[in-house]
C-alpha positions in Angstrom: 0.0 0.0 0.0 1.3 3.4 -0.8 2.5 5.5 2.1 0.1 8.3 1.5 -2.9 6.3 0.4 -5.8 7.0 2.7 -9.2 5.5 3.5 -12.1 7.1 5.2 -13.4 5.6 8.4 -16.9 6.5 9.5 -17.3 5.8 13.2 -19.7 6.9 15.9 -18.2 8.1 19.2 -19.7 9.8 22.2 -19.7 13.5 22.6 -17.3 13.2 25.5 -14.8 11.3 23.4 -15.1 13.9 20.6 -14.4 16.6 23.2 -11.3 14.7 24.4 -10.1 14.3 20.8 -10.6 18.1 20.3 -8.5 18.7 23.4 -5.7 16.3 22.2 -5.7 18.0 18.7 -5.4 21.4 20.4 -2.5 20.0 22.5 -0.7 18.8 19.4 -1.4 22.1 17.7 0.3 24.0 20.6 3.1 21.6 21.0 4.2 21.0 17.5 4.0 24.5 16.0 3.8 22.9 12.5 0.7 24.7 11.3 -2.7 23.2 11.1 -3.1 19.8 12.7 -6.0 17.6 11.6 -7.9 15.0 13.7 -7.0 12.3 11.3 -3.3 13.0 11.7 -3.6 13.0 15.5 -5.6 9.7 15.4 -2.9 8.2 13.1 -0.2 9.2 15.5 -2.0 7.8 18.5 -2.7 4.5 16.7 0.9 4.2 15.6 2.3 4.9 19.0 -0.2 2.5 20.7 0.8 -0.2 18.2 4.5 0.3 19.0 3.7 0.0 22.7 1.6 -3.2 22.1 4.4 -4.8 20.1 7.0 -4.0 22.9 4.6 -5.5 25.5 4.1 -8.6 23.3 7.9 -9.0 22.8 8.6 -8.6 26.5 5.9 -11.1 27.4 7.3 -13.7 25.0 10.8 -13.2 26.3 9.7 -14.2 29.8 8.6 -17.7 28.8 
């Protein structure tokens, strides 16, 4: 798959979750100073970081046994 190929996800989230996402986007906006930050970019970053953490946990779990 091409690096910049995108798909659209249509999901329903609670209003509270949407507000939390808005707060996170604002945090990214203030912290990165790269210009406009989009919700999709923030979600992508969160998912990629969570995936990295998951893989580290899986590796450490398999090393123990």
